[in-house]
C-alpha positions in Angstrom: 127.7 115.8 51.8 129.9 118.4 50.2 133.7 118.4 50.3 135.7 121.6 50.4 139.4 122.3 50.0 140.6 124.9 52.5 144.3 125.5 51.8 144.7 128.1 54.6 143.5 125.6 57.3 146.6 124.3 59.0 146.2 124.2 62.8 143.7 123.7 65.6 142.9 127.5 65.7 142.1 127.3 62.0 139.8 124.3 62.6 138.0 126.1 65.4 137.4 129.2 63.2 136.1 127.1 60.3 133.8 125.2 62.6 132.5 128.4 64.3 132.0 130.1 61.0 129.9 127.2 59.5 127.9 126.7 62.7 127.0 130.4 62.7 125.2 129.9 59.4 124.0 126.3 60.1 124.0 125.3 63.8 123.0 121.7 62.8 125.8 121.2 60.3 128.0 118.2 60.7 131.7 118.7 59.8 134.4 116.1 59.3 137.9 117.5 59.2 141.0 116.1 57.4 143.7 118.4 58.5 146.4 116.6 56.6 144.8 117.2 53.3 143.2 120.5 54.4 139.7 119.4 53.5 136.4 119.3 55.2 133.3 117.2 54.4 130.1 119.0 55.3 126.6 117.8 55.8 124.5 120.9 55.8 121.3 122.4 54.5 123.1 125.6 53.6 124.0 126.1 49.9 127.7 125.5 49.2 128.0 129.1 47.8 126.9 130.5 51.1 129.4 128.3 53.0 132.2 129.5 50.6 131.2 133.1 51.2 131.2 132.8 54.9 134.5 131.0 55.0 136.1 133.6 52.7 134.9 136.3 55.0 136.5 134.5 57.9 139.9 134.3 56.0 139.5 130.7 54.9 138.7 130.8 51.2 137.4 127.3 50.1 136.8 125.6 46.8 134.7 122.6 46.1 136.7 119.4 46.0 
């Protein structure tokens, strides 16, 4: 499990975009969202660097928490 801070994630549309972006690179990924703290916890086989690159390309730069 990896936790990411995603400061630009603030609404349901943001959540949907983040989810779609991650599932595009790992359809089996499990994502837990904490919208209040703007964090996700991710269970994925994809390397965190690849997740960060994909999220940044989608407009949601993320840092490891």
